[in-house]
C-alpha positions as CSV (number, residue, x, y, z in Angstrom):
1,X,0.0,0.0,0.0
2,X,1.2,3.5,-0.8
3,X,2.1,5.6,2.2
4,X,-0.4,8.2,1.2
5,X,-3.0,9.1,3.7
6,X,-6.4,10.5,2.9
7,X,-6.9,13.1,5.7
8,X,-10.6,13.5,4.9
9,X,-11.0,9.8,5.5
10,X,-9.1,10.0,8.8
11,X,-11.1,13.0,10.0
12,X,-14.5,11.6,8.9
13,X,-13.7,8.2,10.6
14,X,-12.6,10.1,13.7
15,X,-15.9,12.1,13.8
16,X,-18.0,8.9,13.4
17,X,-16.1,7.0,16.0
18,X,-16.5,9.9,18.4
19,X,-20.2,10.1,17.6
20,X,-21.2,6.4,17.4
21,X,-18.5,4.7,19.4
22,X,-18.4,3.6,23.0
23,X,-16.9,6.2,25.4
24,X,-14.1,4.7,27.5
25,X,-12.0,7.1,29.7
26,X,-11.8,10.0,27.3
27,X,-11.5,7.8,24.3
28,X,-14.1,6.3,21.9
29,X,-14.0,2.8,20.4
30,X,-15.9,1.7,17.4
31,X,-15.4,-1.5,15.3
32,X,-12.0,-2.1,16.8
33,X,-10.6,1.4,16.3
34,X,-9.9,3.7,19.2
35,X,-10.0,7.5,18.7
36,X,-9.0,10.3,20.9
37,X,-7.3,13.8,20.8
38,X,-4.7,15.5,22.9
39,X,-5.7,18.1,25.6
40,X,-6.0,21.0,23.1
41,X,-7.7,18.9,20.3
42,X,-5.0,19.7,17.7
43,X,-3.7,16.2,17.5
44,X,-5.9,13.2,16.5
45,X,-5.0,9.7,17.5
46,X,-6.4,6.5,15.9
47,X,-5.4,3.0,17.0
48,X,-6.4,-0.5,16.0
49,X,-5.3,-3.6,14.1
50,X,-1.7,-3.2,15.3
51,X,-1.5,0.4,14.0
52,X,-1.0,3.6,15.9
53,X,-1.7,6.8,13.8
54,X,-1.2,10.4,14.9
55,X,-2.4,13.3,12.9
56,X,-0.9,16.6,13.9
57,X,-1.5,20.3,13.0
58,X,-0.9,21.1,9.3
59,X,-1.6,17.5,8.3
60,X,1.7,16.2,9.7
61,X,1.3,12.6,10.6
62,X,3.1,9.6,12.1
63,X,2.3,5.9,11.5
64,X,3.6,3.0,13.7
65,X,2.9,-0.6,12.5
66,X,4.9,-3.8,12.0
67,X,3.7,-4.9,8.5
68,X,1.7,-3.8,5.5
69,X,-1.2,-6.2,6.4
70,X,-1.8,-4.3,9.6
71,X,-1.9,-1.0,7.7
72,X,-4.2,-2.4,5.1
73,X,-6.6,-3.7,7.7
74,X,-6.5,-0.4,9.6
75,X,-7.3,1.6,6.5
76,X,-10.0,-0.8,5.5
77,X,-11.6,-0.5,9.0
78,X,-11.5,3.3,8.7
79,X,-13.2,3.1,5.3
80,X,-15.9,0.8,6.7
81,X,-16.6,3.2,9.5
82,X,-16.6,6.2,7.2
83,X,-19.0,4.5,4.8
84,X,-21.1,2.6,7.3
85,X,-22.1,5.3,9.7
86,X,-23.9,8.6,9.1
87,X,-22.2,11.9,9.8
88,X,-23.9,13.7,12.7
89,X,-26.4,16.2,11.4
90,X,-26.4,14.9,7.9
91,X,-28.7,12.5,6.1
92,X,-27.6,10.1,3.5
93,X,-29.0,11.0,0.1
């Protein structure tokens, strides 16, 4: 998989995890992905399937994973969340 990240996918999945996921100690969990931010909300963290992802201010990011399969599964899970849940305040059309 290319090391190109779709930031719209990341932020959309984060929002849906935050809205539809189970709240656990300041984090939200949905379909195996955990999402949270730092204290000021400028850094977004997503973790799951052996991957840790950090999106910082100005779309700077860091990925930590052991193999490409983990990354593929992580991205697939984010796409499934993004496509499978409605955005708060919007209707599908």
